[in-house]
N, CA, C and O of each residue as an XYZ file, in Angstrom:
660
protein
N    -111.897     42.562   -126.430
C    -111.433     42.778   -125.073
C    -110.737     44.142   -125.020
O    -109.926     44.474   -125.885
N    -111.069     44.921   -123.992
C    -110.455     46.244   -123.874
C    -109.012     46.112   -123.411
O    -108.604     45.088   -122.862
N    -108.269     47.150   -123.641
C    -106.857     47.159   -123.240
C    -106.726     47.031   -121.728
O    -105.808     46.376   -121.233
N    -107.646     47.659   -120.993
C    -107.590     47.595   -119.532
C    -107.819     46.164   -119.051
O    -107.111     45.696   -118.160
N    -108.794     45.464   -119.626
C    -109.051     44.069   -119.223
C    -107.867     43.177   -119.557
O    -107.499     42.306   -118.768
N    -107.276     43.388   -120.712
C    -106.118     42.605   -121.102
C    -104.966     42.854   -120.132
O    -104.296     41.913   -119.707
N    -104.739     44.102   -119.785
C    -103.669     44.430   -118.843
C    -103.940     43.805   -117.479
O    -103.010     43.324   -116.831
N    -105.185     43.801   -117.035
C    -105.521     43.191   -115.746
C    -105.206     41.702   -115.742
O    -104.764     41.161   -114.729
N    -105.428     41.052   -116.851
C    -105.136     39.620   -116.925
C    -103.631     39.348   -116.948
O    -103.161     38.364   -116.378
N    -102.896     40.217   -117.604
C    -101.466     39.993   -117.772
C    -100.686     40.359   -116.518
O     -99.788     39.620   -116.115
N    -101.014     41.498   -115.888
C    -100.245     41.996   -114.753
C    -100.748     41.411   -113.438
O    -101.953     41.259   -113.234
N     -99.828     41.090   -112.566
C    -100.178     40.553   -111.249
C    -100.631     41.671   -110.316
O    -100.450     42.851   -110.614
N    -101.220     41.288   -109.184
C    -101.639     42.278   -108.178
C    -100.442     43.059   -107.660
O    -100.544     44.262   -107.421
N     -99.312     42.391   -107.485
C     -98.118     43.070   -106.996
C     -97.651     44.139   -107.978
O     -97.217     45.216   -107.571
N     -97.740     43.838   -109.268
C     -97.344     44.804   -110.287
C     -98.276     46.011   -110.256
O     -97.823     47.150   -110.366
N     -99.595     45.762   -110.105
C    -100.545     46.873   -110.015
C    -100.275     47.719   -108.772
O    -100.383     48.944   -108.821
N     -99.924     47.072   -107.659
C     -99.607     47.816   -106.438
C     -98.370     48.685   -106.656
O     -98.329     49.831   -106.210
N     -97.368     48.143   -107.337
C     -96.162     48.901   -107.635
C     -96.475     50.090   -108.544
O     -95.943     51.181   -108.338
N     -97.320     49.893   -109.531
C     -97.719     50.982   -110.421
C     -98.428     52.077   -109.625
O     -98.185     53.260   -109.867
N     -99.289     51.715   -108.692
C    -100.001     52.697   -107.871
C     -99.031     53.484   -106.997
O     -99.147     54.703   -106.869
N     -98.070     52.778   -106.394
C     -97.080     53.452   -105.552
C     -96.236     54.410   -106.385
O     -96.005     55.546   -105.972
N     -95.777     53.971   -107.541
C     -94.975     54.831   -108.403
C     -95.770     56.049   -108.869
O     -95.228     57.151   -108.956
N     -97.042     55.852   -109.167
C     -97.896     56.978   -109.549
C     -97.994     57.996   -108.426
O     -97.971     59.200   -108.677
N     -98.103     57.527   -107.201
C     -98.147     58.426   -106.050
C     -96.847     59.182   -105.872
O     -96.848     60.367   -105.539
N     -95.732     58.493   -106.096
C     -94.433     59.153   -105.972
C     -94.245     60.221   -107.041
O     -93.696     61.287   -106.762
N     -94.690     59.947   -108.246
C     -94.586     60.928   -109.321
C     -95.439     62.151   -108.985
O     -95.003     63.280   -109.208
N     -96.632     61.949   -108.460
C     -97.492     63.072   -108.074
C     -96.853     63.871   -106.951
O     -96.899     65.101   -106.961
N     -96.256     63.187   -105.984
C     -95.609     63.878   -104.864
C     -94.387     64.655   -105.332
O     -94.071     65.709   -104.779
N     -93.701     64.141   -106.348
C     -92.514     64.832   -106.858
C     -92.893     66.172   -107.473
O     -92.090     67.105   -107.463
N     -94.100     66.278   -108.006
C     -94.561     67.535   -108.581
C     -94.864     68.577   -107.518
O     -94.856     69.773   -107.809
N     -95.131     68.145   -106.291
C     -95.421     69.067   -105.190
C     -94.122     69.361   -104.462
O     -93.639     68.541   -103.680
N     -93.563     70.523   -104.718
C     -92.280     70.849   -104.121
C     -92.388     72.137   -103.332
O     -93.290     72.945   -103.554
N     -91.476     72.315   -102.427
C     -91.426     73.535   -101.646
C     -90.451     74.512   -102.286
O     -89.430     74.115   -102.848
N     -90.778     75.783   -102.194
C     -89.885     76.841   -102.627
C     -89.240     77.405   -101.369
O     -89.931     77.783   -100.423
N     -87.926     77.457   -101.363
C     -87.184     77.941   -100.192
C     -86.783     79.395   -100.376
O     -86.466     79.837   -101.481
N     -86.802     80.127    -99.270
C     -86.250     81.475    -99.238
C     -84.806     81.333    -98.792
O     -84.528     80.821    -97.708
N     -83.891     81.789    -99.632
C     -82.464     81.697    -99.314
C     -81.898     83.095    -99.136
O     -82.488     84.082    -99.575
N     -80.748     83.160    -98.487
C     -80.130     84.445    -98.207
C     -78.631     84.375    -98.427
O     -78.007     83.320    -98.314
N     -78.079     85.528    -98.743
C     -76.633     85.692    -98.765
C     -76.126     85.365    -97.371
O     -76.741     85.771    -96.385
N     -75.031     84.649    -97.268
C     -74.523     84.245    -95.948
C     -74.130     85.424    -95.066
O     -74.052     85.271    -93.847
N     -73.881     86.596    -95.648
C     -73.523     87.781    -94.881
C     -74.717     88.469    -94.227
O     -74.542     89.370    -93.408
N     -75.928     88.047    -94.586
C     -77.130     88.640    -94.001
C     -77.360     88.048    -92.618
O     -77.198     86.845    -92.413
N     -77.731     88.880    -91.696
C     -78.067     88.421    -90.345
C     -79.581     88.280    -90.260
O     -80.230     88.964    -89.469
N     -80.138     87.395    -91.072
C     -81.578     87.235    -91.183
C     -81.948     85.782    -90.887
O     -81.983     84.963    -91.805
N     -82.226     85.444    -89.616
C     -82.555     84.058    -89.307
C     -83.945     83.657    -89.787
O     -84.193     82.490    -90.092
N     -84.850     84.630    -89.853
C     -86.211     84.343    -90.277
C     -86.910     85.624    -90.664
O     -86.417     86.722    -90.405
N     -88.074     85.473    -91.293
C     -88.846     86.622    -91.740
C     -90.319     86.290    -91.596
O     -90.739     85.160    -91.846
N     -91.089     87.268    -91.196
C     -92.538     87.096    -91.126
C     -93.097     87.088    -92.547
O     -92.532     87.723    -93.437
N     -94.192     86.382    -92.762
C     -94.783     86.313    -94.091
C     -95.156     87.713    -94.587
O     -94.988     88.005    -95.771
N     -95.653     88.570    -93.717
C     -96.014     89.939    -94.111
C     -94.788     90.708    -94.613
O     -94.887     91.471    -95.574
N     -93.634     90.512    -93.968
C     -92.413     91.178    -94.419
C     -91.911     90.586    -95.731
O     -91.384     91.308    -96.577
N     -92.071     89.274    -95.905
C     -91.681     88.657    -97.177
C     -92.529     89.226    -98.310
O     -92.017     89.457    -99.406
N     -93.805     89.453    -98.064
C     -94.665     90.056    -99.080
C     -94.143     91.437    -99.476
O     -94.138     91.780   -100.658
N     -93.707     92.225    -98.506
C     -93.141     93.547    -98.798
C     -91.864     93.425    -99.628
O     -91.664     94.178   -100.581
N     -91.004     92.479    -99.264
C     -89.760     92.260   -100.010
C     -90.083     91.861   -101.447
O     -89.500     92.396   -102.390
N     -91.009     90.922   -101.611
C     -91.354     90.421   -102.942
C     -91.996     91.483   -103.824
O     -91.910     91.409   -105.050
N     -92.632     92.460   -103.213
C     -93.279     93.521   -103.988
C     -92.401     94.765   -104.116
O     -92.835     95.781   -104.659
N     -91.161     94.682   -103.613
C     -90.241     95.802   -103.729
C     -90.584     96.962   -102.819
O     -90.200     98.100   -103.087
N     -91.304     96.683   -101.747
C     -91.752     97.738   -100.833
C     -90.842     97.913    -99.627
O     -91.115     98.752    -98.768
N     -89.766     97.136    -99.545
C     -88.808     97.265    -98.444
C     -87.461     97.646    -99.049
O     -86.884     96.881    -99.821
N     -86.967     98.820    -98.700
C     -85.739     99.322    -99.316
C     -84.454     98.834    -98.676
O     -83.484     98.538    -99.373
N     -84.442     98.748    -97.349
C     -83.214     98.363    -96.639
C     -83.549     97.422    -95.491
O     -84.626     97.487    -94.898
N     -82.589     96.539    -95.194
C     -82.688     95.673    -94.028
C     -82.327     96.492    -92.790
O     -81.771     97.582    -92.920
N     -82.627     95.993    -91.607
C     -82.267     96.727    -90.382
C     -80.773     97.058    -90.284
O     -80.400     98.042    -89.644
N     -79.910     96.238    -90.918
C     -78.466     96.525    -90.864
C     -78.015     97.525    -91.940
O     -76.824     97.813    -92.059
N     -78.965     98.052    -92.720
C     -78.663     99.071    -93.714
C     -78.379     98.567    -95.115
O     -78.269     99.375    -96.037
N     -78.255     97.250    -95.310
C     -77.998     96.708    -96.646
C     -79.263     96.843    -97.504
O     -80.374     96.685    -96.998
N     -79.097     97.134    -98.799
C     -80.274     97.226    -99.667
C     -80.935     95.857    -99.847
O     -80.263     94.830    -99.939
N     -82.249     95.873    -99.894
C     -83.027     94.640   -100.062
C     -83.221     94.361   -101.546
O     -83.699     95.219   -102.288
N     -82.853     93.175   -101.969
C     -83.097     92.709   -103.331
C     -83.554     91.264   -103.252
O     -82.972     90.460   -102.524
N     -84.592     90.937   -103.999
C     -85.012     89.535   -104.084
C     -84.716     89.043   -105.495
O     -84.962     89.742   -106.478
N     -84.186     87.829   -105.576
C     -83.826     87.209   -106.848
C     -84.715     85.978   -107.005
O     -84.829     85.158   -106.094
N     -85.338     85.862   -108.164
C     -86.236     84.721   -108.400
C     -86.286     84.392   -109.882
O     -85.704     85.091   -110.711
N     -86.991     83.315   -110.197
C     -87.133     82.885   -111.588
C     -88.064     83.832   -112.336
O     -88.752     84.643   -111.715
N     -88.090     83.737   -113.642
C     -88.905     84.594   -114.494
C     -90.396     84.296   -114.302
O     -90.779     83.135   -114.164
N     -91.237     85.336   -114.294
C     -92.684     85.103   -114.220
C     -93.140     84.192   -115.355
O     -92.661     84.296   -116.484
N     -94.050     83.319   -115.044
C     -94.558     82.371   -116.032
C     -93.808     81.058   -116.060
O     -94.283     80.097   -116.666
N     -92.642     80.986   -115.418
C     -91.903     79.719   -115.398
C     -92.588     78.772   -114.413
O     -93.098     79.214   -113.383
N     -92.602     77.490   -114.718
C     -93.254     76.529   -113.812
C     -92.686     76.577   -112.390
O     -93.404     76.331   -111.421
N     -91.398     76.892   -112.273
C     -90.772     76.922   -110.956
C     -91.203     78.115   -110.113
O     -90.970     78.131   -108.904
N     -91.824     79.105   -110.728
C     -92.276     80.277   -109.982
C     -93.781     80.242   -109.717
O     -94.316     81.142   -109.069
N     -94.454     79.228   -110.204
C     -95.917     79.161   -110.087
C     -96.384     79.236   -108.635
O     -97.345     79.946   -108.341
N     -95.731     78.524   -107.726
C     -96.122     78.541   -106.310
C     -96.021     79.956   -105.759
O     -96.906     80.405   -105.030
N     -94.953     80.655   -106.102
C     -94.744     82.020   -105.624
C     -95.787     82.951   -106.236
O     -96.341     83.804   -105.543
N     -96.055     82.791   -107.528
C     -97.063     83.626   -108.175
C     -98.421     83.459   -107.496
O     -99.146     84.437   -107.308
N     -98.767     82.231   -107.129
C    -100.068     81.959   -106.521
C    -100.120     82.370   -105.055
O    -101.070     83.026   -104.626
N     -99.099     81.986   -104.281
C     -99.176     82.134   -102.832
C     -98.644     83.449   -102.299
O     -99.055     83.873   -101.219
N     -97.755     84.103   -103.008
C     -97.206     85.376   -102.544
C     -97.860     86.537   -103.291
O     -98.388     87.461   -102.673
N     -97.823     86.484   -104.596
C     -98.291     87.609   -105.382
C     -99.791     87.581   -105.674
O    -100.427     88.634   -105.708
N    -100.354     86.422   -105.879
C    -101.759     86.282   -106.304
C    -102.007     87.115   -107.567
O    -103.018     87.808   -107.689
N    -101.056     87.026   -108.497
C    -101.119     87.776   -109.746
C    -100.859     86.840   -110.919
O    -100.274     85.769   -110.758
N    -101.297     87.255   -112.087
C    -100.934     86.528   -113.297
C     -99.483     86.850   -113.629
O     -98.905     87.776   -113.059
N     -98.902     86.102   -114.535
C     -97.511     86.347   -114.940
C     -97.344     87.736   -115.537
O     -96.347     88.409   -115.277
N     -98.314     88.168   -116.335
C     -98.242     89.503   -116.945
C     -98.324     90.592   -115.873
O     -97.580     91.571   -115.918
N     -99.221     90.418   -114.921
C     -99.336     91.400   -113.838
C     -98.069     91.435   -112.989
O     -97.654     92.498   -112.527
N     -97.456     90.271   -112.787
C     -96.216     90.211   -112.017
C     -95.090     90.932   -112.748
O     -94.289     91.619   -112.114
N     -95.013     90.789   -114.063
C     -93.996     91.507   -114.836
C     -94.162     93.020   -114.667
O     -93.175     93.744   -114.538
N     -95.397     93.490   -114.666
C     -95.672     94.919   -114.459
C     -95.246     95.346   -113.060
O     -94.651     96.410   -112.891
N     -95.546     94.527   -112.057
C     -95.156     94.843   -110.684
C     -93.638     94.948   -110.567
O     -93.130     95.844   -109.893
N     -92.913     94.041   -111.217
C     -91.449     94.057   -111.172
C     -90.921     95.344   -111.801
O     -90.030     95.989   -111.246
N     -91.464     95.717   -112.951
C     -91.020     96.951   -113.608
C     -91.278     98.162   -112.718
O     -90.429     99.047   -112.615
N     -92.431     98.207   -112.080
C     -92.765     99.315   -111.182
C     -91.861     99.322   -109.958
O     -91.385    100.380   -109.547
N     -91.618     98.150   -109.370
C     -90.781     98.055   -108.168
C     -89.342     98.471   -108.457
O     -88.679     99.050   -107.595
N     -88.860     98.184   -109.650
C     -87.472     98.505   -110.004
C     -87.306     99.943   -110.482
O     -86.188    100.458   -110.518
N     -88.402    100.594   -110.848
C     -88.337    101.976   -111.328
C     -87.902    102.896   -110.188
O     -88.506    102.896   -109.115
N     -86.879    103.658   -110.422
C     -86.402    104.597   -109.415
C     -85.399    104.011   -108.426
O     -84.891    104.738   -107.572
N     -85.106    102.731   -108.519
C     -84.090    102.121   -107.639
C     -82.751    102.218   -108.347
O     -82.348    101.296   -109.056
N     -82.065    103.330   -108.155
C     -80.804    103.582   -108.865
C     -79.646    102.747   -108.325
O     -78.773    102.334   -109.089
N     -79.629    102.491   -107.005
C     -78.499    101.767   -106.422
C     -78.516    100.283   -106.792
O     -77.473     99.707   -107.103
N     -79.698     99.665   -106.759
C     -79.813     98.244   -107.072
C     -81.285     97.905   -107.241
O     -82.116     98.400   -106.480
N     -81.633     97.067   -108.227
C     -83.047     96.719   -108.428
C     -83.642     96.039   -107.195
O     -82.937     95.375   -106.435
N     -84.940     96.217   -107.013
C     -85.653     95.548   -105.923
C     -85.831     94.069   -106.231
O     -85.767     93.224   -105.338
N     -86.055     93.766   -107.510
C     -86.329     92.391   -107.935
C     -85.448     92.074   -109.147
O     -85.463     92.792   -110.146
N     -84.688     90.996   -109.038
C     -83.823     90.530   -110.126
C     -84.310     89.147   -110.539
O     -84.669     88.330   -109.691
N     -84.321     88.892   -111.825
C     -84.780     87.608   -112.345
C     -83.601     86.762   -112.806
O     -82.618     87.275   -113.341
N     -83.720     85.458   -112.586
C     -82.703     84.500   -113.020
C     -83.331     83.422   -113.881
O     -84.512     83.108   -113.735
N     -82.551     82.866   -114.762
C     -83.052     81.851   -115.678
C     -83.091     80.445   -115.109
O     -83.757     79.570   -115.662
N     -82.380     80.219   -114.003
C     -82.349     78.889   -113.383
C     -82.145     79.064   -111.879
O     -81.759     80.137   -111.416
N     -82.406     78.009   -111.134
C     -82.153     78.055   -109.690
C     -80.675     78.281   -109.412
O     -80.321     78.988   -108.468
N     -79.812     77.689   -110.223
C     -78.372     77.864   -110.044
C     -77.976     79.329   -110.213
O     -77.141     79.845   -109.469
N     -78.579     79.989   -111.191
C     -78.302     81.406   -111.419
C     -78.820     82.253   -110.245
O     -78.150     83.191   -109.815
N     -80.001     81.924   -109.735
C     -80.558     82.639   -108.580
C     -79.621     82.478   -107.380
O     -79.305     83.455   -106.702
N     -79.183     81.253   -107.120
C     -78.286     80.992   -105.988
C     -76.986     81.771   -106.146
O     -76.506     82.375   -105.187
N     -76.419     81.764   -107.335
C     -75.165     82.484   -107.584
C     -75.334     83.984   -107.317
O     -74.482     84.604   -106.679
N     -76.428     84.560   -107.804
C     -76.659     85.990   -107.611
C     -76.858     86.316   -106.132
O     -76.323     87.311   -105.641
N     -77.617     85.495   -105.423
C     -77.848     85.728   -103.991
C     -76.537     85.604   -103.223
O     -76.245     86.430   -102.357
N     -75.748     84.584   -103.531
C     -74.484     84.358   -102.820
C     -73.497     85.503   -103.020
O     -72.679     85.778   -102.142
N     -73.568     86.168   -104.163
C     -72.589     87.215   -104.471
C     -73.074     88.635   -104.161
O     -72.357     89.600   -104.427
N     -74.276     88.773   -103.604
C     -74.850     90.099   -103.413
C     -75.273     90.310   -101.952
O     -76.294     89.767   -101.531
N     -74.514     91.081   -101.177
C     -74.914     91.344    -99.787
C     -76.316     91.949    -99.722
O     -76.645     92.862   -100.479
N     -77.126     91.433    -98.820
C     -78.493     91.912    -98.660
C     -79.508     91.197    -99.515
O     -80.709     91.431    -99.376
N     -79.046     90.321   -100.407
C     -79.962     89.638   -101.315
C     -80.598     88.418   -100.669
O     -79.987     87.733    -99.849
N     -81.834     88.167   -101.060
C     -82.534     86.922   -100.749
C     -83.067     86.382   -102.063
O     -83.176     87.117   -103.045
N     -83.399     85.103   -102.084
C     -83.895     84.508   -103.315
C     -84.895     83.418   -103.051
O     -85.028     82.939   -101.925
N     -85.598     83.029   -104.088
C     -86.592     81.962   -104.016
C     -86.201     80.870   -105.002
O     -86.126     81.109   -106.207
N     -85.948     79.650   -104.476
C     -85.529     78.522   -105.308
C     -86.213     77.244   -104.851
O     -86.740     77.169   -103.740
N     -86.200     76.248   -105.713
C     -86.662     74.913   -105.339
C     -85.790     74.417   -104.192
O     -84.567     74.546   -104.233
N     -86.417     73.857   -103.184
C     -85.695     73.425   -101.987
C     -84.573     72.436   -102.323
O     -83.564     72.388   -101.620
N     -84.739     71.664   -103.369
C     -83.736     70.661   -103.719
C     -82.571     71.234   -104.521
O     -81.656     70.497   -104.888
N     -82.593     72.523   -104.796
C     -81.497     73.179   -105.512
C     -80.510     73.859   -104.571
O     -79.460     74.321   -105.019
N     -80.815     73.932   -103.300
C     -80.008     74.688   -102.341
C     -78.604     74.105   -102.235
O     -78.413     72.889   -102.217
N     -77.629     75.007   -102.165
C     -76.230     74.609   -101.988
C     -75.692     75.264   -100.721
O     -76.394     76.036   -100.067
N     -74.461     74.957   -100.382
C     -73.815     75.540    -99.215
C     -73.407     76.989    -99.406
O     -72.897     77.609    -98.473
N     -73.620     77.544   -100.593
C     -73.247     78.930   -100.863
C     -74.208     79.931   -100.229
O     -73.896     81.116   -100.120
N     -75.383     79.447    -99.811
C     -76.413     80.327    -99.244
C     -76.970     79.698    -97.972
O     -76.690     78.541    -97.659
N     -77.760     80.479    -97.246
C     -78.432     79.931    -96.075
C     -79.937     79.968    -96.303
O     -80.441     80.822    -97.032
N     -80.652     79.038    -95.679
C     -82.102     78.969    -95.789
C     -82.704     79.810    -94.674
O     -82.246     79.768    -93.532
N     -83.731     80.572    -95.016
C     -84.388     81.474    -94.083
C     -85.768     80.911    -93.729
O     -86.511     80.459    -94.600
N     -86.093     80.947    -92.443
C     -87.426     80.538    -92.002
C     -88.440     81.605    -92.412
O     -88.165     82.803    -92.350
N     -89.608     81.145    -92.828
C     -90.725     82.037    -93.130
C     -91.809     81.755    -92.098
O     -92.335     80.645    -92.021
N     -92.132     82.756    -91.317
C     -93.139     82.567    -90.276
C     -92.752     81.486    -89.283
O     -93.613     80.780    -88.757
N     -91.445     81.356    -89.025
C     -90.958     80.372    -88.066
C     -90.849     78.954    -88.608
O     -90.533     78.034    -87.853
N     -91.102     78.756    -89.890
C     -91.076     77.413    -90.495
C     -90.023     77.329    -91.590
O     -89.802     78.279    -92.340
N     -89.382     76.172    -91.663
C     -88.450     75.863    -92.745
C     -89.166     75.065    -93.824
O     -90.205     74.460    -93.559
N     -88.622     75.055    -95.042
C     -89.224     74.215    -96.084
C     -89.343     72.770    -95.604
O     -88.520     72.290    -94.824
N     -90.351     72.107    -96.072
C     -90.672     70.714    -95.783
C     -91.329     70.527    -94.408
O     -91.764     69.420    -94.090
N     -91.411     71.589    -93.582
C     -92.119     71.496    -92.310
C     -93.618     71.733    -92.539
O     -94.012     72.479    -93.435
N     -94.418     71.100    -91.732
C     -95.855     71.296    -91.789
C     -96.189     72.772    -91.541
O     -95.665     73.384    -90.610
N     -97.052     73.331    -92.369
C     -97.446     74.722    -92.220
C     -96.547     75.714    -92.917
O     -96.758     76.921    -92.803
N     -95.535     75.229    -93.645
C     -94.637     76.123    -94.391
C     -95.455     76.827    -95.480
O     -96.154     76.159    -96.241
N     -95.384     78.173    -95.571
C     -96.259     78.891    -96.484
C     -95.982     78.711    -97.983
O     -96.869     78.977    -98.795
N     -94.795     78.275    -98.368
C     -94.484     78.094    -99.788
C     -94.390     76.619   -100.159
O     -93.548     76.213   -100.959
N     -95.271     75.831    -99.559
C     -95.348     74.403    -99.882
C     -96.113     74.222   -101.170
O     -97.171     74.819   -101.370
N     -95.564     73.387   -102.050
C     -96.213     73.120   -103.333
C     -97.494     72.330   -103.183
O     -97.705     71.636   -102.188
N     -98.332     72.445   -104.172
C     -99.624     71.739   -104.152
C     -99.489     70.312   -104.590
O    -100.479     69.582   -104.630
């Protein structure tokens, strides 16, 4: 008798239904949204996706209020940055590292792109740096920062551009 047949005999239909539901929840937990956060001193209620692409590539030097633009995010190749690598950059981790080095070259006042080892570190850097924005898991957000709409959408809303797969 196969293990599957034995399990079918032992487990009730209700138990199998519970296993299916739990499996779905585990799969859904892997699909997370990445939020764009901002220093609370920034007057940035939202950003167009095209402008976010410029920020992420280090192509925007200053905000309209004159503060230098810096984006803080996790290290390329980290699982938490995969959504951003795919949906914003469309680059491999190695190519993204090269882009970061190029974007930061010549920025004497402050780097265009800063990397953090954890969401907590990203949040701390964004909260302490006027003009900074960051990319973190939506469930890591604290009251130290504000969430920015991308293309008029907040994380977890239908059509949000940084929704996990």
